[in-house]
Backbone as ProteinMPNN parsed JSONL, in Angstrom:
{"seq_chain_A": "XXXXXXXXXXXXXXXXXXXXXXXXXXXXXXXXXXXXXXXXXXXXXXXXXXXXXXXXXXXXXXXXXXXXXXXXXXXXXXXXXXXXXXXXXXXXXXXXXXXXXXXXXXXXXXXXXXXXXXXXXXXXXXXXXXXXXXXXXXXXXXXXXXXXXXXXXXXXXXXXXXXXXXXXXXXXXXXXXXXXXXXXXXXXXXXXXXXXXXXXXXXXXXXXXXXXXXXXXXXXXXX", "coords_chain_A": {"N_chain_A": [[16.125, -5.451, 1.468], [13.057, -6.478, -0.129], [10.275, -5.555, -2.298], [8.186, -7.384, -1.912], [8.506, -8.07, 0.71], [7.424, -6.136, 2.358], [5.054, -5.262, 1.279], [1.526, -4.482, 1.075], [-0.825, -6.979, 0.969], [-3.539, -7.587, 0.758], [-5.267, -5.878, -1.203], [-7.237, -3.022, -1.659], [-9.279, -2.285, -4.329], [-10.484, -0.651, -7.358], [-12.885, -0.558, -10.068], [-13.026, 0.19, -13.595], [-15.634, 0.96, -14.324], [-16.853, 1.762, -11.996], [-18.462, 4.293, -10.034], [-17.224, 7.595, -9.382], [-18.017, 8.604, -6.966], [-18.631, 6.335, -5.389], [-16.107, 5.25, -5.356], [-14.71, 7.18, -3.896], [-16.028, 6.911, -1.437], [-15.183, 4.354, -0.846], [-12.434, 4.731, -0.477], [-12.454, 6.369, 1.831], [-13.723, 4.676, 3.691], [-11.845, 2.672, 4.012], [-9.567, 3.929, 4.721], [-7.563, 4.715, 2.885], [-5.576, 6.423, 0.416], [-5.516, 6.109, -2.259], [-6.419, 4.103, -5.1], [-5.764, 1.148, -6.908], [-6.804, 0.463, -10.22], [-8.593, -2.092, -11.692], [-8.966, -4.016, -14.632], [-11.312, -6.114, -16.498], [-9.869, -8.439, -16.692], [-8.317, -8.517, -14.5], [-6.015, -7.042, -14.595], [-3.897, -4.22, -13.927], [-5.063, -1.133, -14.858], [-5.035, 1.485, -14.318], [-4.688, 4.201, -11.895], [-6.464, 5.548, -9.221], [-6.477, 8.421, -7.385], [-6.508, 10.52, -4.412], [-5.818, 13.029, -5.331], [-6.734, 12.954, -7.982], [-9.478, 13.0, -7.539], [-9.856, 15.325, -6.06], [-9.462, 17.177, -7.977], [-11.917, 17.562, -9.087], [-13.128, 19.362, -7.459], [-11.918, 21.767, -7.904], [-13.274, 23.629, -9.763], [-13.218, 26.191, -11.005], [-10.494, 26.497, -11.561], [-10.164, 24.341, -13.307], [-11.771, 25.057, -15.478], [-10.465, 27.371, -16.373], [-8.046, 26.242, -17.038], [-8.804, 24.645, -19.175], [-9.479, 26.571, -21.09], [-7.041, 27.752, -21.618], [-5.507, 25.849, -22.849], [-5.052, 23.74, -25.804], [-7.869, 22.61, -27.805], [-8.213, 19.782, -27.692], [-6.706, 18.928, -25.451], [-7.959, 20.491, -23.564], [-10.579, 19.419, -23.553], [-10.016, 16.838, -22.629], [-9.194, 17.422, -20.045], [-11.58, 18.45, -19.085], [-13.226, 16.174, -19.176], [-11.922, 14.476, -17.322], [-12.392, 15.943, -15.083], [-15.183, 16.191, -14.802], [-16.295, 13.752, -15.517], [-18.203, 10.838, -14.638], [-17.344, 8.305, -14.047], [-14.818, 6.027, -12.737], [-12.982, 5.287, -14.674], [-12.84, 7.53, -16.301], [-11.772, 9.438, -14.618], [-9.375, 8.474, -13.573], [-5.747, 8.079, -13.355], [-3.828, 7.057, -16.045], [-1.245, 6.281, -16.809], [0.581, 4.183, -15.21], [2.963, 3.623, -12.712], [4.66, 0.74, -11.952], [5.856, -2.139, -10.077], [7.842, -5.147, -9.638], [7.515, -8.04, -7.478], [10.079, -8.661, -6.539], [11.501, -6.317, -6.505], [13.99, -4.115, -5.346], [13.835, -2.244, -2.304], [15.116, 0.184, -2.174], [15.095, 1.059, -4.816], [12.355, 1.281, -5.126], [11.749, 3.475, -3.473], [13.157, 5.425, -4.884], [11.724, 5.505, -7.303], [9.265, 6.463, -6.402], [9.963, 9.062, -5.655], [10.903, 10.117, -8.096], [8.644, 10.002, -9.768], [6.757, 11.224, -8.3], [4.741, 9.914, -6.724], [2.582, 8.299, -4.328], [2.119, 5.685, -3.857], [2.785, 2.415, -5.116], [1.764, -0.082, -7.285], [2.226, -3.617, -7.028], [3.112, -5.98, -9.304], [2.742, -9.225, -10.604], [3.38, -11.454, -13.086], [1.48, -10.138, -14.663], [-0.641, -9.661, -12.983], [-2.154, -8.046, -10.154], [-0.577, -8.19, -7.068], [-0.009, -6.935, -4.75], [0.655, -3.85, -2.924], [2.813, -1.083, -2.456], [3.295, 1.514, -0.24], [4.125, 4.947, 0.672], [3.973, 5.052, 3.419], [4.636, 2.463, 4.147], [7.361, 2.451, 3.578], [8.211, 4.385, 5.377], [7.961, 3.003, 7.722], [10.21, 1.404, 7.672], [12.195, 3.25, 8.163], [11.645, 3.93, 10.802], [12.053, 1.488, 12.111], [14.671, 0.923, 11.577], [17.811, -0.092, 12.759], [20.463, 1.637, 14.537], [23.706, 2.169, 13.059], [26.175, -0.147, 13.957], [29.273, -0.2, 15.67], [32.639, -1.212, 16.574], [33.278, -1.42, 20.089], [34.72, 0.809, 22.562], [36.837, 3.593, 23.215], [38.908, 4.285, 21.389], [38.219, 2.827, 19.082], [35.744, 3.938, 18.469], [36.473, 6.605, 17.998], [38.111, 6.302, 15.718], [36.249, 5.274, 13.881], [34.344, 7.363, 13.68], [35.962, 9.521, 12.813], [36.853, 8.511, 10.363], [34.472, 8.284, 8.883], [33.627, 10.925, 8.864], [35.561, 12.011, 7.209], [35.335, 10.519, 4.778], [32.599, 10.652, 4.054], [31.709, 13.261, 4.483], [33.787, 14.859, 3.774], [35.414, 15.986, 5.688], [38.332, 16.008, 6.828], [41.102, 15.084, 9.038], [42.652, 17.361, 9.199], [40.863, 19.377, 9.293], [38.861, 18.945, 11.217], [38.843, 17.715, 14.583], [38.51, 14.697, 16.303], [37.555, 13.609, 19.435], [37.25, 11.178, 21.927], [35.807, 10.305, 24.947], [35.13, 8.04, 27.363], [33.074, 6.984, 25.761], [31.763, 9.225, 24.936], [31.493, 11.616, 22.401], [33.455, 14.183, 21.097], [33.671, 16.812, 18.833], [35.881, 18.954, 17.335], [37.005, 22.045, 15.82], [37.221, 24.319, 12.986], [34.592, 24.864, 10.838], [32.975, 25.251, 7.611], [30.245, 25.916, 7.124], [26.937, 26.171, 8.634], [25.366, 24.12, 7.795], [27.128, 22.015, 7.414], [27.678, 21.535, 10.081], [25.209, 20.525, 10.982], [25.15, 18.225, 9.433], [27.267, 16.784, 10.49], [26.284, 16.197, 13.046], [24.079, 14.597, 12.333], [25.367, 12.425, 11.136], [26.862, 11.339, 13.291], [24.879, 10.755, 15.183], [23.687, 8.637, 14.004], [25.202, 6.483, 14.493], [25.538, 3.642, 16.412], [26.117, 2.951, 19.925], [27.378, 5.191, 20.875], [27.75, 7.366, 23.555], [27.108, 10.127, 23.931], [27.018, 13.237, 22.115], [29.084, 15.978, 21.72], [29.146, 19.053, 20.389], [31.718, 20.966, 19.387], [32.497, 22.565, 17.367], [33.376, 25.388, 15.295], [32.268, 28.296, 13.52], [33.452, 30.348, 10.802], [34.095, 33.774, 11.489], [32.816, 35.562, 9.739], [30.67, 34.135, 8.766], [27.241, 33.867, 8.655], [24.999, 32.504, 7.925], [23.586, 29.55, 6.349]], "CA_chain_A": [[14.745, -5.94, 1.477], [12.353, -6.398, -1.406], [8.89, -5.082, -2.23], [7.322, -8.442, -1.392], [8.694, -8.209, 2.153], [6.66, -5.136, 3.117], [3.857, -4.817, 0.561], [0.189, -4.856, 1.529], [-1.273, -8.007, 0.028], [-4.988, -7.474, 0.566], [-5.369, -4.543, -1.786], [-8.56, -2.499, -2.023], [-9.177, -1.808, -5.713], [-11.691, -0.154, -8.02], [-13.057, -0.979, -11.455], [-13.231, 1.36, -14.457], [-17.042, 1.362, -14.406], [-17.322, 2.257, -10.697], [-18.64, 5.739, -9.988], [-16.213, 8.256, -8.564], [-18.585, 8.749, -5.623], [-18.414, 5.078, -4.677], [-14.667, 5.099, -5.161], [-14.349, 8.059, -2.795], [-16.539, 6.265, -0.227], [-14.318, 3.188, -0.612], [-11.196, 5.257, 0.094], [-12.71, 6.823, 3.203], [-14.076, 3.531, 4.536], [-10.676, 1.818, 4.237], [-8.43, 4.733, 5.145], [-6.505, 4.736, 1.871], [-5.615, 7.65, -0.391], [-5.444, 5.783, -3.674], [-6.9, 2.764, -5.448], [-5.465, 0.623, -8.238], [-8.015, 0.171, -10.996], [-8.394, -3.365, -12.381], [-9.899, -4.291, -15.72], [-12.039, -7.381, -16.368], [-8.902, -9.542, -16.624], [-7.537, -8.394, -13.271], [-4.791, -6.286, -14.84], [-3.957, -2.821, -13.506], [-5.209, -0.251, -16.015], [-4.962, 2.87, -13.883], [-4.687, 4.483, -10.461], [-7.326, 6.653, -8.83], [-5.934, 8.97, -6.152], [-7.185, 11.686, -3.854], [-5.557, 14.152, -6.231], [-7.642, 12.857, -9.128], [-10.826, 13.361, -7.117], [-9.866, 16.724, -5.635], [-9.539, 17.981, -9.208], [-13.323, 17.838, -9.352], [-13.541, 20.491, -6.633], [-11.353, 22.998, -8.464], [-14.019, 23.897, -10.995], [-12.736, 27.408, -11.647], [-9.171, 26.208, -12.123], [-10.298, 23.433, -14.438], [-12.304, 25.806, -16.61], [-9.389, 28.242, -16.847], [-7.054, 25.378, -17.67], [-9.335, 24.207, -20.467], [-9.424, 27.694, -22.02], [-5.665, 28.113, -21.943], [-4.862, 24.793, -23.62], [-5.738, 23.485, -27.061], [-9.189, 22.021, -27.615], [-8.141, 18.374, -27.319], [-6.261, 18.841, -24.074], [-8.999, 21.096, -22.746], [-11.669, 18.465, -23.413], [-9.545, 15.753, -21.765], [-9.253, 17.951, -18.68], [-12.996, 18.552, -18.728], [-13.744, 14.819, -18.939], [-11.357, 13.985, -16.065], [-12.958, 16.728, -13.985], [-16.63, 16.053, -14.665], [-16.767, 12.4, -15.811], [-18.781, 10.187, -13.455], [-16.764, 6.986, -13.793], [-13.407, 5.923, -12.363], [-12.199, 5.23, -15.906], [-12.662, 8.885, -16.821], [-11.038, 10.274, -13.66], [-8.134, 7.852, -13.124], [-4.481, 8.278, -14.052], [-3.636, 5.834, -16.819], [0.172, 5.888, -16.859], [0.844, 3.664, -13.868], [4.289, 3.105, -12.384], [4.489, -0.511, -11.214], [7.083, -2.856, -9.749], [7.733, -6.587, -9.43], [7.689, -8.383, -6.057], [11.487, -8.748, -6.176], [12.146, -5.008, -6.638], [14.652, -3.629, -4.141], [13.112, -1.112, -1.74], [15.811, 1.417, -2.538], [14.57, 1.462, -6.123], [10.966, 1.687, -4.92], [11.786, 4.849, -2.988], [13.624, 6.274, -5.986], [10.611, 5.657, -8.248], [8.262, 7.338, -5.791], [10.447, 10.436, -5.736], [11.002, 10.538, -9.493], [7.327, 10.117, -10.393], [5.898, 11.951, -7.356], [3.586, 9.078, -6.388], [2.561, 7.877, -2.93], [1.961, 4.246, -3.769], [3.132, 1.733, -6.363], [1.246, -1.454, -7.3], [3.185, -4.704, -7.25], [2.492, -6.836, -10.32], [3.45, -10.477, -10.884], [2.771, -12.13, -14.23], [0.353, -9.384, -15.18], [-1.728, -9.514, -12.009], [-1.855, -7.296, -8.937], [-0.351, -9.063, -5.907], [0.216, -6.119, -3.562], [0.926, -2.439, -3.155], [3.76, -0.493, -1.507], [3.009, 2.934, -0.054], [5.142, 5.697, 1.396], [3.895, 4.676, 4.833], [5.393, 1.223, 4.302], [8.78, 2.8, 3.602], [8.466, 5.108, 6.624], [8.128, 1.984, 8.753], [11.611, 0.964, 7.64], [12.999, 4.291, 8.822], [11.396, 3.828, 12.24], [12.588, 0.229, 12.639], [16.082, 0.74, 11.225], [18.714, 0.043, 13.9], [21.637, 2.458, 14.241], [24.892, 1.439, 12.635], [26.974, -0.563, 15.099], [30.729, -0.232, 15.478], [33.353, -1.811, 17.695], [33.244, -0.602, 21.277], [35.997, 1.339, 23.014], [37.035, 4.978, 22.769], [39.763, 4.351, 20.196], [37.463, 2.308, 17.936], [34.716, 4.932, 18.139], [37.148, 7.773, 17.409], [38.533, 5.951, 14.355], [35.063, 5.131, 13.031], [33.762, 8.682, 13.442], [36.898, 10.309, 11.998], [36.868, 7.943, 9.009], [33.23, 8.633, 8.199], [33.628, 12.374, 8.615], [36.437, 12.275, 6.064], [34.878, 9.888, 3.537], [31.232, 11.006, 3.7], [31.482, 14.706, 4.544], [34.98, 15.582, 3.331], [36.018, 16.681, 6.833], [39.487, 15.226, 7.242], [41.677, 15.425, 10.337], [43.222, 18.71, 9.196], [39.757, 20.324, 9.446], [38.195, 18.704, 12.496], [39.475, 16.752, 15.475], [37.551, 13.87, 17.024], [38.021, 13.144, 20.734], [36.256, 10.315, 22.563], [36.072, 10.028, 26.355], [34.069, 7.213, 27.961], [31.986, 6.839, 24.8], [31.222, 10.52, 24.553], [32.244, 12.114, 21.249], [33.635, 15.626, 20.95], [34.229, 17.199, 17.541], [36.398, 20.31, 17.397], [37.569, 22.57, 14.592], [36.473, 25.364, 12.282], [33.941, 24.351, 9.63], [32.617, 26.331, 6.694], [28.833, 26.315, 7.154], [26.081, 25.54, 9.642], [24.864, 22.881, 7.211], [28.124, 21.001, 7.766], [27.485, 21.23, 11.503], [24.042, 19.649, 11.074], [25.503, 16.939, 8.829], [28.11, 16.093, 11.463], [25.398, 15.646, 14.08], [23.294, 13.51, 11.742], [26.259, 11.278, 10.945], [27.238, 10.742, 14.577], [23.696, 10.219, 15.846], [23.289, 7.415, 13.316], [26.144, 5.436, 14.889], [25.182, 3.082, 17.705], [27.182, 2.769, 20.901], [27.93, 6.472, 21.318], [27.02, 7.839, 24.722], [26.585, 11.467, 23.679], [27.817, 14.009, 21.172], [29.276, 17.369, 22.106], [29.599, 19.82, 19.225], [32.618, 22.062, 19.741], [32.959, 23.187, 16.127], [33.193, 26.848, 15.187], [32.082, 28.851, 12.185], [34.222, 31.557, 10.579], [33.427, 34.965, 12.03], [31.986, 36.219, 8.723], [29.575, 33.259, 8.366], [26.015, 34.138, 9.421], [23.916, 31.617, 7.49], [23.935, 28.374, 5.567]], "C_chain_A": [[14.064, -5.689, 0.128], [10.908, -5.941, -1.196], [7.979, -6.119, -1.596], [7.42, -8.592, 0.118], [7.819, -7.241, 2.958], [5.331, -4.762, 2.458], [2.577, -5.248, 1.27], [-0.393, -5.811, 0.503], [-2.777, -7.946, -0.237], [-5.297, -6.058, 0.099], [-6.815, -4.198, -2.12], [-8.43, -1.883, -3.415], [-10.53, -1.311, -6.217], [-11.765, -0.748, -9.421], [-13.301, 0.262, -12.307], [-14.672, 1.867, -14.461], [-17.586, 1.907, -13.089], [-17.484, 3.766, -10.736], [-17.584, 6.352, -9.084], [-16.723, 8.451, -7.138], [-18.346, 7.488, -4.809], [-16.932, 4.832, -4.422], [-14.189, 5.957, -3.994], [-14.82, 7.468, -1.467], [-15.666, 5.076, 0.152], [-12.998, 3.621, 0.015], [-11.383, 5.636, 1.554], [-12.96, 5.652, 4.144], [-12.855, 2.692, 4.897], [-9.428, 2.6, 4.617], [-7.268, 4.718, 4.182], [-6.672, 5.984, 1.012], [-5.496, 7.38, -1.88], [-5.88, 4.344, -3.91], [-6.349, 2.34, -6.806], [-6.773, 0.259, -8.933], [-7.745, -1.072, -11.84], [-9.436, -3.559, -13.473], [-10.533, -5.666, -15.526], [-11.116, -8.581, -16.249], [-8.043, -9.485, -15.367], [-6.237, -7.652, -13.437], [-4.986, -4.837, -14.4], [-4.013, -1.933, -14.75], [-5.155, 1.223, -15.628], [-4.848, 2.953, -12.371], [-5.619, 5.66, -10.226], [-6.853, 7.15, -7.465], [-6.807, 10.108, -5.631], [-7.012, 12.896, -4.767], [-6.477, 14.153, -7.437], [-9.051, 13.323, -8.758], [-10.917, 14.818, -6.688], [-9.929, 17.652, -6.846], [-10.98, 18.394, -9.495], [-13.822, 19.048, -8.563], [-13.067, 21.811, -7.236], [-11.988, 23.368, -9.776], [-13.463, 25.119, -11.724], [-11.379, 27.186, -12.287], [-9.285, 25.347, -13.367], [-10.806, 24.167, -15.666], [-11.235, 26.707, -17.218], [-8.349, 27.418, -17.591], [-7.514, 24.958, -19.057], [-9.252, 25.32, -21.5], [-8.005, 27.966, -22.491], [-4.942, 27.053, -22.767], [-5.608, 24.588, -24.947], [-7.011, 22.691, -26.788], [-9.125, 20.583, -27.117], [-7.757, 18.228, -25.861], [-7.319, 19.415, -23.136], [-10.161, 20.148, -22.52], [-11.275, 17.293, -22.52], [-9.593, 16.183, -20.301], [-10.695, 18.011, -18.2], [-13.559, 17.179, -18.37], [-13.23, 14.271, -17.602], [-11.976, 14.705, -14.872], [-14.423, 16.4, -13.741], [-17.158, 14.648, -14.965], [-17.206, 11.681, -14.549], [-18.081, 8.9, -13.095], [-15.287, 7.073, -13.411], [-12.534, 5.943, -13.605], [-11.898, 6.619, -16.443], [-11.791, 9.747, -15.907], [-9.643, 9.753, -13.336], [-6.919, 8.31, -13.937], [-4.118, 6.981, -14.752], [-2.183, 5.359, -16.853], [0.624, 5.472, -15.466], [2.286, 3.173, -13.752], [4.086, 1.858, -11.537], [5.841, -1.177, -10.989], [6.781, -4.347, -9.643], [7.941, -6.895, -7.945], [9.147, -8.368, -5.616], [12.22, -7.41, -6.295], [12.734, -4.561, -5.301], [13.957, -2.374, -3.632], [13.8, 0.219, -1.994], [15.32, 1.953, -3.868], [13.12, 1.912, -6.003], [10.91, 3.141, -4.455], [12.198, 5.827, -4.072], [12.496, 6.525, -6.983], [9.533, 6.582, -7.689], [8.676, 8.797, -5.892], [10.445, 10.943, -7.169], [9.638, 10.818, -10.108], [6.307, 10.815, -9.49], [4.606, 11.185, -7.084], [3.718, 8.598, -4.95], [2.447, 6.371, -2.768], [2.266, 3.629, -5.132], [2.584, 0.311, -6.312], [2.351, -2.46, -7.629], [2.513, -5.727, -8.161], [3.372, -8.052, -10.591], [2.694, -11.227, -11.973], [1.464, -11.467, -14.662], [-0.771, -9.151, -14.195], [-1.248, -8.793, -10.749], [-1.714, -8.26, -7.761], [-0.126, -8.263, -4.628], [0.41, -4.664, -3.933], [1.879, -1.948, -2.069], [3.483, 1.003, -1.438], [4.174, 3.619, 0.643], [5.147, 5.329, 2.871], [4.671, 3.389, 5.096], [6.892, 1.515, 4.397], [9.133, 3.563, 4.873], [8.658, 4.126, 7.778], [9.555, 1.471, 8.817], [12.512, 1.966, 8.336], [12.864, 4.174, 10.335], [12.094, 2.607, 12.829], [14.079, 0.047, 12.387], [16.978, 0.903, 12.452], [19.881, 0.956, 13.545], [22.811, 1.591, 13.831], [25.753, 1.113, 13.853], [28.458, -0.613, 14.731], [31.351, -0.891, 16.694], [33.363, -0.851, 18.883], [34.655, -0.181, 21.689], [36.24, 2.707, 22.42], [37.839, 5.076, 21.485], [39.012, 3.899, 18.954], [36.401, 3.318, 17.5], [35.348, 6.139, 17.458], [37.554, 7.49, 15.973], [37.337, 5.873, 13.41], [34.467, 6.492, 12.684], [34.656, 9.506, 12.529], [36.913, 9.819, 10.56], [35.626, 8.348, 8.236], [33.129, 10.135, 7.936], [34.454, 12.707, 7.378], [35.845, 11.748, 4.76], [33.495, 10.375, 3.092], [30.992, 12.509, 3.654], [32.685, 15.526, 4.096], [35.651, 16.367, 4.441], [37.148, 15.817, 7.391], [40.074, 15.763, 8.544], [42.332, 16.797, 10.361], [42.143, 19.79, 9.339], [39.059, 20.176, 10.795], [38.97, 17.656, 13.287], [38.398, 16.018, 16.251], [38.199, 13.366, 18.306], [36.906, 12.33, 21.372], [36.69, 10.02, 23.995], [34.883, 9.288, 26.946], [32.836, 7.124, 27.067], [31.351, 8.123, 24.358], [32.108, 11.157, 23.499], [32.256, 13.64, 21.237], [34.227, 15.876, 19.57], [34.604, 18.669, 17.616], [36.908, 20.734, 16.034], [36.687, 23.638, 13.979], [35.913, 24.788, 10.99], [33.406, 25.528, 8.826], [31.185, 26.823, 6.867], [28.09, 25.614, 8.283], [25.465, 24.247, 9.111], [25.827, 21.742, 7.496], [27.96, 20.578, 9.222], [26.304, 20.276, 11.69], [24.357, 18.263, 10.518], [26.375, 16.116, 9.774], [27.247, 15.442, 12.533], [24.595, 14.463, 13.538], [24.14, 12.259, 11.594], [26.525, 10.577, 12.265], [26.039, 10.118, 15.268], [23.207, 8.933, 15.204], [24.219, 6.249, 13.64], [25.78, 4.942, 16.276], [26.384, 2.976, 18.631], [27.805, 4.05, 21.402], [27.081, 7.014, 22.47], [26.373, 9.185, 24.5], [27.511, 12.149, 22.683], [27.872, 15.454, 21.64], [29.889, 18.107, 20.923], [30.433, 21.009, 19.692], [33.206, 22.727, 18.493], [32.66, 24.677, 16.146], [32.981, 27.212, 13.729], [32.989, 30.061, 12.02], [33.416, 32.77, 11.04], [32.477, 35.599, 11.035], [30.78, 35.407, 8.336], [28.374, 33.494, 9.256], [24.879, 33.208, 9.047], [24.483, 30.494, 6.678], [24.96, 27.516, 6.253]], "O_chain_A": [[14.455, -4.806, -0.636], [10.393, -5.939, -0.079], [7.09, -5.768, -0.819], [6.532, -9.17, 0.745], [7.511, -7.509, 4.119], [4.556, -4.007, 3.044], [2.555, -6.256, 1.976], [-0.451, -5.499, -0.687], [-3.224, -8.229, -1.348], [-5.555, -5.163, 0.903], [-7.521, -4.968, -2.771], [-7.557, -1.046, -3.643], [-11.568, -1.523, -5.59], [-10.812, -1.367, -9.894], [-13.742, 1.287, -11.785], [-14.907, 3.069, -14.588], [-18.684, 2.464, -13.069], [-16.713, 4.45, -11.41], [-17.109, 5.717, -8.142], [-15.928, 8.462, -6.198], [-17.905, 7.563, -3.662], [-16.554, 4.273, -3.393], [-13.362, 5.518, -3.194], [-14.09, 7.518, -0.476], [-15.436, 4.82, 1.334], [-12.495, 2.965, 0.927], [-10.576, 5.272, 2.41], [-12.462, 5.64, 5.269], [-12.821, 2.069, 5.958], [-8.36, 2.02, 4.814], [-6.111, 4.709, 4.602], [-7.769, 6.531, 0.896], [-5.388, 8.312, -2.676], [-5.733, 3.482, -3.044], [-6.455, 3.099, -7.769], [-7.723, -0.196, -8.297], [-6.786, -1.107, -12.611], [-10.623, -3.303, -13.275], [-10.314, -6.31, -14.5], [-11.529, -9.632, -15.76], [-7.145, -10.307, -15.187], [-5.423, -7.626, -12.514], [-6.087, -4.293, -14.486], [-3.117, -1.978, -15.593], [-5.22, 2.103, -16.486], [-4.901, 1.948, -11.663], [-5.568, 6.654, -10.951], [-6.831, 6.388, -6.499], [-7.713, 10.588, -6.313], [-7.937, 13.686, -4.953], [-6.947, 15.205, -7.871], [-9.734, 13.961, -9.561], [-11.931, 15.475, -6.922], [-10.398, 18.785, -6.741], [-11.227, 19.45, -10.077], [-14.807, 19.682, -8.94], [-13.727, 22.841, -7.099], [-11.31, 23.416, -10.803], [-13.261, 25.077, -12.937], [-11.133, 27.624, -13.411], [-8.597, 25.58, -14.36], [-10.328, 23.929, -16.775], [-11.115, 26.794, -18.44], [-7.836, 27.83, -18.631], [-6.723, 24.918, -19.999], [-8.983, 25.05, -22.67], [-7.793, 28.366, -23.636], [-3.878, 27.324, -23.325], [-6.658, 25.187, -25.178], [-7.21, 22.168, -25.691], [-9.884, 20.197, -26.228], [-8.402, 17.491, -25.115], [-7.545, 18.888, -22.046], [-10.683, 20.073, -21.408], [-12.092, 16.804, -21.741], [-9.982, 15.407, -19.428], [-10.996, 17.668, -17.057], [-14.28, 17.035, -17.383], [-13.991, 13.678, -16.838], [-12.073, 14.142, -13.782], [-14.859, 16.337, -12.591], [-18.327, 14.363, -14.707], [-16.627, 11.902, -13.486], [-18.198, 8.433, -11.962], [-14.603, 8.049, -13.716], [-11.462, 6.548, -13.599], [-10.817, 6.857, -16.982], [-11.142, 10.684, -16.374], [-8.803, 10.52, -12.866], [-7.045, 8.847, -15.037], [-4.102, 5.92, -14.128], [-1.927, 4.157, -16.921], [1.001, 6.311, -14.648], [2.763, 2.406, -14.588], [3.411, 1.913, -10.509], [6.837, -0.828, -11.623], [5.623, -4.756, -9.567], [8.5, -6.065, -7.227], [9.435, -8.095, -4.451], [13.446, -7.377, -6.194], [12.072, -4.617, -4.265], [13.536, -1.532, -4.424], [13.149, 1.263, -2.026], [15.147, 3.161, -4.032], [12.698, 2.831, -6.705], [10.127, 3.938, -4.972], [11.654, 6.927, -4.167], [12.333, 7.65, -7.457], [8.959, 7.389, -8.421], [7.853, 9.666, -6.178], [10.032, 12.073, -7.43], [9.487, 11.763, -10.882], [5.145, 10.98, -9.862], [3.511, 11.737, -7.199], [4.823, 8.502, -4.416], [2.651, 5.839, -1.676], [2.033, 4.248, -6.171], [2.907, -0.434, -5.386], [3.27, -2.181, -8.398], [1.464, -6.274, -7.821], [4.582, -7.931, -10.782], [1.528, -11.587, -11.808], [0.481, -12.136, -14.98], [-1.761, -8.504, -14.535], [-0.093, -8.917, -10.341], [-2.617, -9.05, -7.487], [-0.06, -8.838, -3.541], [0.341, -4.291, -5.104], [1.768, -2.344, -0.908], [3.442, 1.679, -2.466], [5.09, 2.965, 1.14], [6.203, 5.297, 3.502], [5.293, 3.241, 6.147], [7.603, 0.904, 5.194], [10.236, 3.408, 5.397], [9.428, 4.39, 8.701], [10.054, 1.14, 9.892], [13.47, 1.593, 9.012], [13.847, 4.303, 11.064], [12.66, 2.679, 13.92], [14.689, -0.879, 12.921], [16.914, 1.933, 13.122], [20.256, 1.047, 12.377], [22.899, 0.422, 14.21], [26.028, 1.983, 14.678], [28.833, -1.015, 13.629], [30.691, -1.104, 17.711], [33.444, 0.365, 18.714], [35.648, -0.743, 21.225], [35.897, 2.963, 21.266], [37.5, 5.854, 20.593], [39.143, 4.506, 17.892], [36.188, 3.526, 16.305], [34.828, 6.64, 16.461], [37.367, 8.336, 15.098], [37.402, 6.347, 12.276], [34.125, 6.747, 11.529], [34.175, 10.122, 11.579], [36.979, 10.626, 9.632], [35.713, 8.715, 7.064], [32.607, 10.558, 6.905], [34.087, 13.583, 6.595], [35.85, 12.45, 3.749], [33.239, 10.498, 1.894], [30.164, 12.982, 2.875], [32.613, 16.754, 4.043], [36.383, 17.318, 4.169], [36.948, 15.01, 8.298], [39.606, 16.765, 9.083], [42.549, 17.351, 11.439], [42.458, 20.971, 9.488], [38.709, 21.169, 11.434], [39.665, 16.817, 12.715], [37.481, 16.636, 16.793], [39.272, 12.764, 18.267], [35.747, 12.744, 21.359], [37.8, 9.545, 24.229], [33.777, 9.822, 27.024], [31.703, 7.181, 27.544], [30.482, 8.116, 23.486], [33.325, 11.235, 23.667], [31.218, 14.292, 21.349], [35.189, 15.214, 19.181], [33.77, 19.523, 17.917], [37.21, 19.893, 15.187], [35.548, 23.838, 14.4], [36.659, 24.287, 10.149], [33.388, 26.662, 9.303], [30.932, 28.024, 6.767], [28.548, 24.603, 8.816], [25.083, 23.376, 9.892], [25.399, 20.626, 7.789], [28.091, 19.399, 9.551], [26.39, 19.326, 12.469], [23.898, 17.252, 11.051], [26.237, 14.895, 9.849], [27.451, 14.28, 12.886], [24.452, 13.445, 14.214], [23.682, 11.156, 11.893], [26.425, 9.353, 12.351], [26.166, 9.058, 15.88], [22.399, 8.214, 15.793], [24.041, 5.149, 13.117], [25.718, 5.731, 17.219], [27.527, 2.919, 18.178], [28.678, 4.011, 22.269], [25.858, 7.105, 22.369], [25.205, 9.373, 24.843], [28.631, 11.701, 22.44], [26.846, 16.073, 21.918], [31.012, 17.817, 20.51], [29.917, 21.938, 20.314], [34.259, 23.362, 18.547], [31.816, 25.158, 16.902], [33.454, 26.524, 12.823], [33.274, 30.744, 13.004], [32.187, 32.768, 10.976], [31.436, 36.124, 11.429], [29.914, 35.924, 7.63], [28.463, 33.341, 10.475], [23.889, 33.125, 9.774], [25.67, 30.462, 6.354], [25.359, 26.483, 5.717]]}, "name": "protein", "num_of_chains": 1, "seq": "XXXXXXXXXXXXXXXXXXXXXXXXXXXXXXXXXXXXXXXXXXXXXXXXXXXXXXXXXXXXXXXXXXXXXXXXXXXXXXXXXXXXXXXXXXXXXXXXXXXXXXXXXXXXXXXXXXXXXXXXXXXXXXXXXXXXXXXXXXXXXXXXXXXXXXXXXXXXXXXXXXXXXXXXXXXXXXXXXXXXXXXXXXXXXXXXXXXXXXXXXXXXXXXXXXXXXXXXXXXXXXX"}
């Protein structure tokens, strides 16, 4: 899927000259935690987020920060904290995407840049926005992976994935399937492996139930 398939098209935005108070009221009224900021030509010139506005509350932190940095950086912090306009408070380095951007890349960008929303820009103009909530919807709606039915087919699919994805080959664990119910036996190294096995199997459709019969080495107490 692409960004254009899930993006919000009617985007609430701010202008650089808008007051931070009005911008905050706009966020609350529309239930959003960030606003793209558009210049007179309709181009995205910044993002104003809850984090940018909450900075104004941390007066003591901001003052300490200004003292500990050089004068230029300290003054920039002061302006972002106390300036009245969106232009002074907004984040200017905006991460943006095109409508045809794959959603896997969108998620990667959000993690890398620690942002909750990314504006979608087409030919220099804002056409939508993708938020973390939009991506969470994909997780909720994602169907489980389907495999061929029958005990033998399920056993082969589970054993193959355990080996290729988790490195648990048949000499480490044994997979038994009875009437669609999956049993995994064997001694594994850590409790994390046990959790990974459950996650892998629960993501496969058509399995009636999973019974964990794995064991940990006697000396293993954590991880």
